[in-house]
DOLO-22743 format. One record per residue: x negated, y, z of N, C-alpha, C in turn. Coordinates in steps of 0.05 Angstrom, whole numbers, plus 5000, padded with zeros to 4 digits. Layout:
BEGIN
XYZXYZXYZ...
END
This chain:
BEGIN
498349765000500050005000498250255000499150454985497550694982497550855008495150965015494751135037494151415027495351625038494851895029492151995039490652125022488152245030488652495047486652555063486752795080486653045062487953255070487753515057485853685073483553745061481553895076480454125060479154305074477454515062474954535078472954675068470454705082470154995090469355035115468955315124466255425115465655665124463255795114460655655121460755475142458355325149458355045136460254995119460454735105461654515122462854585145464154385162466954335152467754085149470454015139472554095159474754195149477054295165479554165155481054035173483553895165485854095165486954165142489054365141491654265154492154005153494653905165494553935196492253895208492053905237490754165247489854335228488654595235486354555255484554375248482354305267479954215251477554265262475054165250474653875255473253745236472653455240470453425261468553615262466553615283465553905286464253955308463354225315461454335295461654595288459854715270456954675278455354555260452454525264451754355288453754225300453154075325454353795324455053695300456453435299454753215311452153205304450552985315450253005345449753255355449453285384452053205399454353275387456853215400457252905402456752765380456952475380455052355401452652445401450652345420451552385449452552625454453252695482455752535491457852555475460452435483460352135482459652025459460051735455457651565460455251655453452851485457452051505487451751745497450851775525452951675545455451765542457351705563458651425561458051285539458750995538456250825545454050965552451650825561450750615541450850685515450350475495447550365496445550535497442850435496442150255520443050335544442550175567444049905565446549915556448049665554446949475533446149585510444849415490442449275501440849415517438349305528438949055544441149055558441748835576443948645566444748685541447048535530446348245526448148065535447647775534448847645509450947765497452247645474450747725448451547585426450247635400451447875385453747975394454848205381456048405401456148655393457248865410459349005393461849025404464049125388464949395398464949595380465849865386468349915369470350035381472750115366473150415369474150535347474350825346477150895336478351095348480851215338480151465323480251455296479651695281476951675267476751545244474251525229473251795219475051955208474352215198472252205177469952335182467752335163465852095167466451935187464651705193462151785209462152035219459752125233459051965258461051905274460551735298459451465290460451345270459451085261456551105252455951305236453251335225451151395246451951575265450051645286449551395304451651245310451251005325449650795310450050785284448450605268445450675268444950935267442151025269440850935295442250975317441150885343440850575343442750435332442550145332440250045315439850175292437650105275434950135289434650355303432150395318431850195340434150135354434049945376433249665366434549575344434049305335431149265326429949485315427149465306425249425330426149525353424449495377425249255394427449125387428548905403427248645396427148465415426148185410428447995404430848105398433147945392434047995363432947865344433547925316436347865307437847695322440547625313442647805326441947995342443848175355445148345333447848365334449348505313451248705325451748925311453749125319456149105301458449095314461049085299462649335306463249495286464649745290467449725277469449795293472249795283473150085284473950195261474850475261477450505246479250675255481950705244482250985234483451015210483951275198486551275183488351465191490951485178490751645152488951845151488652015127485752015119484851825104482051805096481252045078478852145083477752355066477152235038477452385017476752294990473752244989472952084970470152014966468552274961469552444945468152694938467752874963469952904979469753065003467952935024467952675025466352535045463352575038462652555013459852605005458952885012460753085008460053355014459753395044461553285060461353315089458853185100458052955090455752815101453152925091453253085070450753215060449553415080451153485100450153665121448053535139447953265138446153125156444252935140442153055129440252895113438952675129438752705155437452495172439052235172441652255164443352015162443551905134441952015115442351955087442351655080440451495091440551215083443151075091444251155114446751025123449151145108449051415103451151545088451351435060449051395047449051285020450351005019449750835039450850575040453850585044454750785061457650815065459050905040457851095026459151205002459250994980457250814979457250594959459550404964460350364989462350164995465050295002465250555002467650695012470050594996472150505010474350364996476350564983477750454963480050604952482250604974484050804974485950834996488250634996487750395004489750185007489950115037492450105047492850045075491649775083490549765107489449515116486549535124485249305128482549295137480649265113478649435113476549425093473849375107472649145102470149065115467749165099466049315111463549415099461249305115458949255101456649145115454249335111452549345131450249515131447849365143445449465136442949365147442849055145443348965121443148675115445048505131447348615139449248465154449048495184447048655193446748695222448848875233450049045216452249215225454649165206456949125218459449095203461249325212462449445192464549645197467149545186469149515203471849465194473349725194473749835171475150095168478150035162479750085182482650035180483950295171485350285148486850515138489750485146490750675162493550665171493850805197496250835206496950965232495950785255494550905274493450755296495650595311498050705312500250575327501350335311500750315286501550085270499249885268496749985267494449815264493849655289493749785312492949635337494749405343497349415341499049185347498548945328497449005304496948795284494148695285492448795302489748715304489648455320488348245309488247985322486547995347487847965370486447975395485347695403483747685424482647435434483347415464483347165474483947135503482247315521479747345514477947505531477847795522479547875503479448145493477648165468477548395456476148435431473948645433474448865448472849105447471049135471468549215466466649265487466549565494467149735475467050025479469050165461470450355472472250525457471150805453471150895428470751175421473451295417474551425437477151545436476851825423477151825397476652075382479052145365478852355350481152445334481452745338483352865324483853145328485053195356484653425366485353495394488253415400488853335425491553265432493653485426492753725429494653945423495253975393493353875376493653885347495053635336494553415349495653155339496852995362499053095374500152965397501352685390502052635365503152375358501252145363498652205362496751985367496351935397496152145413495352115441497752045458498551795457500951705471500251485490502151425508501751205527501450935512502850915490502650665474499850625464498450835456495650815448493950715471494250835495492550755518493150465526495650385524496350105531495049905512494949975486493749795467490749795470489550025477486650025483486049825505487649825526487249645549487649355541489649305525490349035516488048915500486749075483484548975466481848985479481649105503479149135516478248875529475548835529474448615545473948725574473348535592472648615619470248795618470249015633468149215634467749365608469849375592469849545568469649835577467949985564467650275569469250435550469750685556470950875537469751155543469851315523469151605526470851755506471552005513473052185496472252465501472452635481471652915483473553085499476052985502478153145515478253085545479253275560479753235588482753295594484453285574487253355577488453185599490153315616491353175639492952935632494552945610496252715604494552485593492252545581490452335572489252195596488252355615487152235639489152065654491552165657493552015672494351765656494651785630495451565613493451335614490851405612488751205613488751055640489051215661489151085688491550905691493850985680496150825682495850565666494250575645493750335629491750155642490350245663488550065677485650155677484950375663482150465662481450625687479050595696477850785715476851025700477851265706477351505691475851705708473651805696472052015710471652245691471752495704470952725688467952745686467052825663464152865658463753135645461253235646460753495632461253465602462753655591463353655563461053745546461453745520459353835501459954115492457854275490458054545480459954715497461954825484463755005498465854865514465954595511467954445526466854385554468254475574467254445602467254145611469354005604469653735614470353535591469853285596470653065579471252835598472252615587472952375603471352135594470651965613469351715608470051515630469751265625470351065645470150785635471450595649471450315641473850175653474149915647476449765657475549495668476649425690476349155701478748985692478148765678480348625666479848325664481748165674481347875671481847785643480747555636481147455608483747295607485947435605488447295605490347385583489247485561491047575540492547345528495147375526496847165514496947215484496746995469496947025440499847105433500147275413502847365405504447135394503146965378504346715368502246495373502446355395500346165403499745955381501745875366501245665346499545755322499146025319497446125298494746225309494246175335491746265347489346145332487346305328484946225312482646175332482045925337479945845355477245845341475145935355472545925343471345645346468945605334467445355338466345335366465845095375464445055400461445065393460345305394457745355382455345265399453445135386450745125395449345375386447045445397445745685389444945685360443945455351443245425323444645175312447145195306448644955298447844855271448144595268447644465242450344475227450344625204452844675190452744545163454844385157455144255131457444375116457044455091459244545074459644335052462044235051462744025031463944165007462544164985463544294961461244434946461844504921459744634905460744864888463144974895464245184879464245454893466045624884466245894895466645894925468545734934469145724963466645654979465245444971462945354986460745564985460245674962458045874959458546124975461046214976461746454991461446395021462246165030461846095058458946095066457245975049454345975054453246255056454146425038453146705037454046855062456646825070457646955094456146865119455446605121453946505144451146625144449946645120447146745119446847035128449047185125448947465134448847485164449547265178449347245207446847105216445047045197442646895204442946595207445146485196445746205198445446065171444045845171443645695146445545455146446445385122448245155118447044985096447844725097447144545075449744495059449544535032451744475015451444195003453544045006453643774994455543774971454543734947456043754922456143474910458543374903458843104893458043084863457843314850457143314821454043334818453143324793450343344788449343634786451143824790450444104790452644254805451944494815453944664827455944764806458344844815460344964797461144784774461444524779462144344757465144304755466644404774469544364774471044614765473044704782474644934775473045194774470645194786468945434786466945424763467545274743465545234721465945394696467945574695468445724671466345944666465445964642463346164635464346444637466946494633468146754636470746734651470746824675473146834691474147114694476747154690477847424693477947504722477147754728476947864755478848084758481048034772483148234777485048134798486448314812488348234833491048174822492648024836495447974829497148154846498348364835499848554850502748564841504448624860507348654854508248934862510648994853511849264860512249294889512849084903513149084932510648974945509649104966507149024979507748804999508448564989508848335006506148225016506248015032503747905043501747825021502747695000500947604979499547834965501148044958499948274944497948424962498648454988496748585006494148425008494348165010491947995011490248024986491648024963490148044937488848314934490248524942489148794939486648824957486848744982484548775000482248584992482948344984480948154975479448254951480948354931479648454907477748684913478448864930476749084937474248984951474548794969472248684983470348534963471548374946469948214927468448404908469748614899468448804881465948924893466149004918463749114932461648904936462448664944460548444949458948374923460448354901459148284876457148494868457748744873455948954866453448954884453948884910451648864928449748644920450848424910449048204900447248304877448448454859446948564837444748754847445448914867443549104878441248964892441748714901439648554914437948404893438548444868436948304847438048034840440447964849441647704842443147744816442247604795443347634768445647434763447647534750449747354739450947514716451747374694452947514672455747614680456347854671458947974679459348224661461748324663462348584650464648714666463948954678466049104692467449274671469049154655470349274632473249344636474249294661477049344666478749114657481149104667483148904659485749034651486748964628489249084618491448874619493548934635495848754637497948854617498248694596499848784573502848764578504248984574507248984576508248884549508248614545508748504519511648464512513548524531516348534524517748724543520248774539521748974554521948904584522348644589522648554617520048604632517848534620515248574633514648874637515249024616514849314618516449434640518949354644520549454666519349384693518349144695517149054721514649224726513049274706510649434710511249724716513349824703514150104708515050134737516449934747517349944775514949944794512949794788510549794805509350074806509250204783508050474782509950674796512450664790514350854801514550834831514250594842514350564871511950684885509850744870507350854881506350674904506650414900505750224920502650214922501350244899498450214898497150474887494850544896493550784886492650754857492550984843491750974814488950864811487250904830484450804828484450494827486550364837486750074836488149984810490350104804491950024781493750254772493850304746495550524736496550464708498650604700499950574674498250704652498050574629496950704605498750644582498750824563500450784539498950634518500250574496499150404475496550534463496550794460494150924448491850904467492350944493490250914513489250634514491050444512490250164512488450094488489250204465487650154441484850274444484750514455482150644459480350494478481550394499479950244519479049974508480949834495480349554485478749554460478749774445477349794419478349584398480849494403482349344382485149464382486649424361489349534359491149394379492349544397494149434418496649614419498649544405501149714405502949644429501749634452503249574477502249764499504049864516503149984541502649774562502049854586501649664607500149784630499049604647497549684671494649634668493049834676490149804674488849794702487049604705485549574731482649634725481749884731479149964722476849814734477149704759475049554772474949264763476749184746476848904738474748844717474848604706472948514685472748214684470348114677469947824677467247764689466947514699464547424712463947134704461447074700460546804695460546654721462346474725462646344751460246164759459245994742456945824750454545994758454046214744451846384751452346534777454846614782455446744807455146554830456046304827455746104849452846064854451246034834448345994837447046234851447946474844446946714856447546734886450046664893450846674921449246474937448846234927447246034941444346114943443346244923440546344924440346564945442246754945442146964964442346864993443846644996444246525023441846355031440146285012437746115017438645845029440745735017441945495027440645245015440545035030439744775019442144655004441644544980443744424964442944124959444843954965444543664959446543594938445743514914447543454893447943144891449943064876450542774873451042644900452342794918452842684945455742704950457142484947460042484950460842384977462442544992463342475018465742285015465642065030467941885029469741915054468441975077470042015101468342165122469642265142468242385165469742325190468242305212469442235238467842365260469342415282468042545305469142415331467442345349468342255375467742465396465542435411464842635431462542815422461042725401458742875392459343035367457343055350457743195324459343025305460043155283461443015261459542815247460542585242458942385226460142385198458342445178459142455150458242205136460042075123459541815110459641855080457341785067457041845038457541595021458141634996458741414978456441224975454041314977451741134974451140974999452840995019452540845044450940985065449741215059448241365079450141525097448941625119450441785138448742025147450042235156448642445169450642575188449742765205451542895223451343195221453343335231453543625231455143715255454343945266455844055289458444185279458244315256460544455244460744365215463144305206463644225178465744415166465044515143466944685127467644535102470244485099471244345076472044545054470444555033471044735010471344544986473144364988473344124971475244144948476544374944478144414920480144194916480244084891482243894884481943624897479643574911479243324925480143334954481243564963481843604991483643395004485643314989487643125000486442845004484042794993482842534995481842475023481642675040480442645067482742625087482442425105484542365124485442605140483642765149484342995166485943205151485743215125487143425109489343305092489643045091491642925073494543005079495243075105498043155109498743435098496743585090497243865081498343865052500044055046501444055020499844184997497744044988496244154965497844114939497444294920498644264894496344274873496144064857494044044837495144124809493644294795494544394769492144384750492544254728490544244707490644504691488344604685488144844668486044814646486644874622484744864600484245144589481645204585480845464574479345414548479945584528478745564502476345744498474445654482472245814472472945904444473146164439474046284414471646414400471246354375469046484360469546784358467446934363467547224361467147314333469247404320469047494292471347684286471047824263473048014254473648224275476148304277476948524296476548434325476948174330476748084358473948134370471948144353469248184363468948454377470748644371470548914384471948924411473348714419474948724444473048804467473949004483472249124503473449124531475648994535476848964562478148684563478748594587480148344591483148394587484348234569487248254565488648034581490848114595492447924610495347944603496647714600499547704596500447454610501447254596501746994609499146844611497246924594494546814595492547044596490046994589488047204588486147154565484847374556482947374535480747564542478247474541475947634550474447754526472947964531470948044510468947824505467347864484465447654476463047644495462047394498459547344512458247114498455747174489454246974474455846854450457247034436458546964412461246844414462346824438465046714441466646854462469246834460471146944480472446714495473146764520474746564536477646634533479246434526482146464523483546254540485146334559486546134575489246244585490546084599489845814606492445654609492245404606494645234610495045184640497445104647498145034675499844774673498544554679499944294678499844174706502244164719502344074746501843774749500543704770500043414778498743254757497043384741495443244720492543284727491143074734488343094743486342994723487242964698485442884676483943134667481243104664479643334656478743324627479743144611479043134583480043374568478543464548479443684531481643574512483743734508486043654492486643854470486843754446487643934423490444034427492143874440494943954444495044204461493344224482493344454499491944694486490044634468488944844452491144984436492944834424495144954410497045094428497444994452499145134472497945404479495345414484494045674490494245864466493745764442493745934418496546044414498545874416501345964412502146174433501446124458502046314479500946594473498546614464497346874458498546994433499046834413500246944389503047054394504546924411507247024417507147274434505347284454505247514471504147764457502347714438501047934423501847944394504347884389505347844361505148104345505048334357504748584342501948644334500048484343497148524336496448334312495748454290495148294266492648114272490748214287488248074291488647814307490947784322491247544338491547294320492447334295492747104277490147014264487947174269485347094258483646934278484746884301483246744322482546464313480046384316479046124308478045974333479645804345478745654369476745434361475045364380473145144376474044914395472644704395473244484413471244474436469944704441468044714463469144844488471844844490473144934515472744734537474044784559473844594581476444584598476844364611479144334629478144274657479644374677478944324705481544314721481244224746483644194763483444404785485444574785485644774807487144654830486344734854487844664878489244904889491944884891493545104900495345004923497145174931498945114954501845194946503845104961506645184954507145474953505745634969506245924968504046074953502245924940500146044923498146204938497846164964495846294980493846084991491346154994489345965004489945865032488745655040488645565068485945625080485945795100483445895112483545865142481845695153481845675182481045395191481745335216481145065227483044865215482044615210483744405200485644315223488244345219490044275241490343965245490543885270491343615275494443605274495443545250498343575245500043385263498943155269500542965286500943085314498743185326498943305353500543565352500043735332501543985331504543935327505243735313508143665310509343605337507843485355508743425382508743685399506643845396506344095412508744285406509544295381511444505373514144385363514844145374517244015364519744175368519744355388522144515394521944805385520244855365519945135355522645245346524345075336526945165326528645305348527945255373529445375395528645665399526445755386525546035388525146125417523845955433523246025461521046235462520746375485518646575487515946465481514146635471511446535462509946395484510246485509508746365531509546065535511745975523512545705526510745515511509345615490507845445472504845455478503545235476500645225481499045305455496445355458494845405434494745145417494345165391494444925374491944745378492444485375490244295375489444245346486944305341485744265314483644055315482643975293480343795292477943965299476743905322474644075333472344115314471644375309469344445293469544355263472044315254472544245226474244475215473144605194474444835183474844795153476444965141477044935112477545195098476645205073477345415054478145275028480745245024481745085002484245224991485045134967487545234955487245514942484945574931484545834918486045864892486845644880488345654855486645784833487945964818486446094796485446364803485546434829484846704839482346704856480646504854478346484872476346714869476046814844474147044841474947274858477447324861478447554877478547484907479447244914480147184942477947044957476146894944474246734958472346894977471247124968469447264986470647345013473047475012474247555037475147315054476247105040477046875055474646735069472346735056469946625069469146795093469347055090468747245112470547195135473147165130475047105151474346845165473746635150473146375162470646385179468546515169466046525185466446705210467946915207468547085230470046925252471946755243473346585262471446385275469746255260467946055271466146185292465246435287463346565305464746745326467446735327468946885347468547185344468347275319468147565314470847685308471047955309473548075299474147995271476747965265477647865239478448095221477848075195478248305176480948305162483048215175485748245165487648275188489948395183491948415204493148135210494248115234495147855244497247725226499047885214501147765198499947655172497847775161496547675137494847425144493547435167492047195176493946955179496247005190498246785193499046665166499146845146499946755119497746585106495346575118493146415107492546175125493846155148493245945167493945675155492145475157492745215145495145075157495945145181498245005193500845145188500945345171503345505167505645345156505045155139507244985127508544805148506844695165507844535187509644695206508644935213510145105232512745195219512745275194515245355181517245125181516244885176518044645176519244595203517644625224518644575251520644785259520245035251522145245257524845185244524645075220527145005205528144725211526844595230527544315238527144125214525044185199524344005176522043825183520843865206518443705214519243435225
END
């Protein structure tokens, strides 16, 4: 969903000023000093980091603004970690912003502080388009994570996935002054701060307003006045004593972490996009995994297409699926660019994606999406037939929707690049037949009769997922898809963007275009079929019948078929593998809709996790899904709202059935 940008101007000193709230974002010429005094000093960050026992420190902030607080804190953390003897210590920053500054204004505001330039540049490179939800950004090689939540703080905090022991180690209670923005400074805010806080969570805020002091105390914080910064006489700081007794809002969807050893032995079963992204996400935390691939090379299955279309699946209404796709696409786009910046090569083209309004019904649906203003223009916007022709460089007498950040990617090269960046060990021609766990680690049994063990197992097994006893009760849907290789010649050779309708057609790479794809349910044969070649060709000719060049297409027989693994609701399964037999007993009376406290946390297969069911959207969804999974395994904050996390939980189908008395 689109988020409105802040309306700002800059004063004579170059300081940004919010016209809506009639307030400065930070003090003239004193922004760094103010952050250091209020938030770094009075939250005792440096002293607490020195004695911190955990592997991560979580700060949450109300009011991202220009990001100055984040960047100053990052500077201190960067200096600290260079002097520290704990190389795995990580900083996790959560910041919320209702009215994000535009990219242009943000660059101008941060130019006032050249000492922050390395961090500002990294922020500007990753700064998200204004879509509501959580946008995960990474800095300093993964040592710092910023979850930038776009939305109203009163809507964001209730949707933030909490943990039994709490989530936050320190609060930066910032934002425009209570007199300028009273809607934010409410008792509801203070109560949610307390709910998300860990025991001994600290807070600091620039204001000393009486109702803020009273509200924080009522929520459970110990509040003390401290000397303010600059012309402000007083400010507030304090902490909270809190037992670890947070109740899960929906216990059956609670996401349990792994039972971690300090350096766990991690096995990833699979060799495609899901597996590679999991390995890469683990490596950013300093953890290495071994990939076990049953084929003689990585990306031999559904991740094997030389040109995969890269674009989100969006609807006029921002339902769960569309929100997940929009946020996943934005995250994937940034991650893929970061790989290139690291020198990881893969063939690709950021040429945009054009969704063709090839008939009146489709055009009406696309117009509704635009008219609803559900998504920002930077993500997707309407173009007319002439604009489409200019972009595509072939005659296209159709209007439609253009996704400028879209394009195509060579999947096998991307998979190889992710594994290389992760520095993972890969074992090929190793087919898992079964796995079992008693009291120790998982025992993995291989087709050649050998065995090995692992503390944590991630199943990224695609179309083979149902073959394993622990996952066989889950409702996987297998769909065969065939993609054609089309000779690049005549007018088609000029095609310069990805065309999508019922199928897709890419620009040329190495003399051919990719044209797909068929969808044949419950067919697991991977042989190339001339009958499906004709199906693909006919589909494109019918959708693009006004284009003379479509009749000149010359398919070859060098296309390929693969089996996609999907789910009944077309969303991936991301999380712990549920013990469906035990959970059926745990939640047999869900249909009674008893209070949440009546239900226990779910019993899963201990330290067995899964990322499966990506369908045909893995290029867009796999990176964020892997990030979610690894965050869960390591007990980190999660980069999606709770309702979207529930929509990805592997046990969701079981729970829905029990609620409807279908279990």
